Residue, then its C-alpha position, 0 to 999 in steps of 0.5 A: m026081708n022080701t022073700n020075693s026079691q031076686e036077691y033072696q031067690h038067688r040066696k035060697q037057690l044056693a042055700m038049697k044046693a049047699h043043704r043038699s050037698g051037706c055043705v056050708i057056704f063061704s064068702p071069700e069077700t067077707q071071709k064069713y062061713y054060713t050054714p045054709r039057713e044063716f046064708l038065706d037070712s043074710n044080706e049077701v048078694v049072689k053074683y053069677i060068674v064064669r070060672e074056667m068056662v063053668p058057671a059059678t057064684n062068688f061063694d064057695l061050698m065046702k064040707p063042714k070038716i074042711a071049714i072047721k080045719k080052715k078056721l082052726e088053721e086061721l086061729n093057730k096063725t093068729e095065735s102065733e102072730f100074737q105070741d110074736f107080737l107079745r115077745r117083741m113088745m116085752s123085749a122092746f120095753e123090757m117088760a117081764p111077766k109079773t110073778k105072784 
């Protein structure tokens, strides 16, 4: 990893901001959460954009509690979708859980 590259310096700047703020970094593009250290070591590319007249990046900073809550909601949704899928498969093919 070239620590002198512009990409690395942009990651470092964002990682330091997240660390100072006590935040994790979320990539909407890859749907991944990073600690500041993980982000610094990643291959993510920081793009600077203007959002509502405010300079921003293509990443979101959020408090760990919020990130955990979002991941838990995602997990619950996935589990619910799986249960629905399982019910449909069992019903469509007349399968029943095996009893011991």
